[in-house]
N, C-alpha and C positions, 0 to 999 in steps of 0.2 A: 406656655414657656415665656411669653413676653412679660406676663404679670410676675412670674417667678424672678425673672432677670431684674426687672425694675425694683421689686421688693428687696432683692438681695443687695443691689447697689445702694439703695436708700438706707437699708439697715446698717451696712458697713460704714457709710458716711456718718450717720447719726451716732453709732457706737464709737467711732473713731474720735469724733468731736467731743463726746462726753468723757471718754477716757482720757483724752489729751488734757482737757480742762481740769479733770480731777488730779492728774499727775502733776500739773504745774502748781495747783493749789497746795498739794501736800508737800512737795519738795522745794517750792519757791525757786524753780530754775530761772536764772536770769534770761531775759528775752533779748536776742540780738536783732537789730533793725536791718532793713534791706541793704544789700551791698551792690553797688554798681561797679561793673568791670567792663573792659572793652579792649579792642585791638584795632589798630589802623595799619593797613598794608598797602603798599604800592608794588604791583607785580608786573614784570616785563617778560614777555614770552615771544618765541619766534613762530611765525606762520610758516608751516612746511611747504605751502603752495607758492608763496611769494618770497620767502626767506627774509621778509621784513620783520622788525621787532616792534611790538606794540605794547602800550602800557595801560593799566587799569588801577583805579583806587578802590579800596573796599573798607568799610567800617563795620565792625562787629561789636554790638553792645549787649551785655548780659546783666540781668537783675536777679539776685538771689536773696530770698527772704530769711536766710540764716536758719536759726533753730525754731522760728515761729512756724514754718511749714516748708514744704518743697515747692518753691515757686521759681522756676528758671525761664526767663524770657530772653530770647536771643534775637536781636534786631540786626539787620544788615542794610547797608546803603552803598551802592556802586556809583561811580562818577556819572552825574547827569540824571540820576533817578532819585525817587523819594525813599525815605526810610521805611523799611518793610519788616514785619514780624516774620522771621524766618522759621523759628521753632519755639515751642512752648511746652512746659510741664508744670502741672499744679497737683500737689498731693500732700500727704502727711504720713508720718510713721508712728504707730502705736504698738507698744509691747513687741517690737521686733517685726511687725507686719507693716510693709510699706504699700500704700495704695496711691496710684498716680494716674492722672489723665493728661493727655498731650499728644503731640505728633512726632515724638522722638523716643518712642518706647520699643523700637525694633530690637529683636533678640538674636537675629541671625548674624553670622560673621560679615564684617565689612572690609572692603578692599582698602589698602593704603596707597594705591596708585593715584597719581596726581589728578587724573581725570577719570570720571566714571567709565568713559568709553574704553579706557585701558584695563579695566577690571575684568576678571574672568569668573569670579564667584557669582553664583546665582543670587539675585537680590529681590526677593518677594516684596511687593509693595505693602507697607504698613503706614497708613496715614494716621488720622486721629484714633486713639485707642485708650483703653483702661488697662493698666498693668498692676499686678499684685506680686510682690516679692517677699519671700520669707527665707532668711538664711541664704543658701546657695541656689534656691529654686525660684524661677520666675515664670509667670504666665501672662500673656497679653492678648486681649480681644480687640481686633480691629473693627471699626465701624465702616459700613458702606457710605453713609452720610450722616454723621452724628448731629447735624443741624436739623434733620427732619425726623429721624427715628433711631434712637440709641439701642433698640432691640434688634436691629438688622445688622448681624455680625458678618463681616466679609471674610475674615480669616482669623485663625488662632495660632499663636506662636508660644513655644515653651523652651526653656533653657535650664540646664543644671550644670554647676561648676564643681569640680572636685580638685583637691590638692593631691597630686600624685608625684612622689619623689622630688619635691621641690618645684613641680610644674603646676600651672593652672590649666586644667583640661575641661573644656566646655562642650557639651553636646546640646544641640538645638534642633528644632523642627518647625516648619510652617505648613499649615493645612489651609488651602483655599476652598471655602464652602461653595463658591460659584462654579469652579472648574473641577473640584475634587482632586486637585493636584497637590502633591506633598513634596516639599523640599527639605532635605535633612542637611545638617551642618555639623562640623566639628572644628574646634580651635584649640591650639596649644600655645602657651606663652610662658616665658621665663626660663628657657633652656640656657644654662650658663656654659659658655664656651671659653671662659677665662677672660680674654680681652674683649669679648663681645657677648651679646645675648641674642637668642634666635627664637623664632616662633613660626607659626603657620596656620593656615585654615584650608578647609576643603568643604565643598557643597556638592550635593547630588540632586538634580532635578529629575523626578521620576517620570514625568510626562515627556520631557525632552531627552531623557536618558543620557545626560551629560554630567560628567564630573568636572568641577572647576577647582583649581588649587592656587594658593599663593604662599610663598615662603618669604620670611622677613628676617633681616639681620641688622642689629644696631650696635654701635659702639661710639661713645662720646656724643658728638653732634651729628654723626653720620647714620642714616637709615637707608637700607637698600632692599629691593624686593625683586622677585621673579615670579611670573605667573603663567598659567596655561590651562589646557583642558586635556581630557584623556585622548581626544582626537588630534590635538595640536599641543604637544607637551611644552613648547617654548614659544610664548607669544610676545611677552613684554619683559624688558629689563629696565630697571630704573632706580632712582634714589635721590637723596638730597642731603646737603650738609648745611647746618646752621651754626653761625658764629655770632656771638653777642659782643657788640662794641658800644660801651657807654650806654647800655640800656636799649640799644637798637639791635634787632635781630636781622642779620643778613643771611639769606638762604639761597643757595644755588642748587638747582636740581635739573634732572633730565629724564625723559622716557625714551627708550628705543623700541620701536615696533619691529619685531624680527621679520614678520611676513612682508610688511610694506618697506622694510629697510629705511625707516624714517626715524631720525633723532629729533626730539622736541625738547630743547633746553628752556630754562626759565630762571629768572632772578627775582627774588622778593625781598623788599625792605619793609620792616614793620616794627612797631613797639606796642607793648601792652600797658594798661593802667588799671 
């Protein structure tokens, strides 16, 4: 199986490079150079233990290679720390087939809660992986440790998106080869409520036997969410509002933990370039 896997990846890479070169030669598609983008943020949040407000600065830099290939490099830097490569994706698209390697290829629903601790959706780990996408279908193979053995697959994820009555409906699943656990997910986006749009996501962890859900409503610069599980239907309420003043985004947000009866507000000021 290892030889088959290695041969398959090599064949896809070679074929993709050859076809891409042939396509550019025939059509003379203009090549766009790399594009640098970024965001600088200063976030102030309240410590629920001391009630004191503290601040932190963050820098997010991205490099995109345009139509030459899929090369997304996201760097982050917090106050007092060195610049670090936070996530990366490298790949190419040939005849509608996209092949990418990186550590941001997860296909399961993600929470919109301000902090991961406030999320209730199951979040199977997906580190470095290779992902293949064609049309509305995607498959990602996660590596246990890609630096030592790319044939050692830790988990497999898949997702498929359908357009149903103006909605984007996505079904997804994650299978962990080490634990034999399966997590399934579903997501709906684009529900038009007139003045607002709504969506939501649900996951089910078969080993834990837990349903997690999150509902989202957005209108203008306001985004609000509510989440919970089948055992505890209402765990967090939260949201944020963003207002742009002369190119600077001012965002005020808060999360209310229903069980702990704790309100965690935050204020963020940032600008993108």
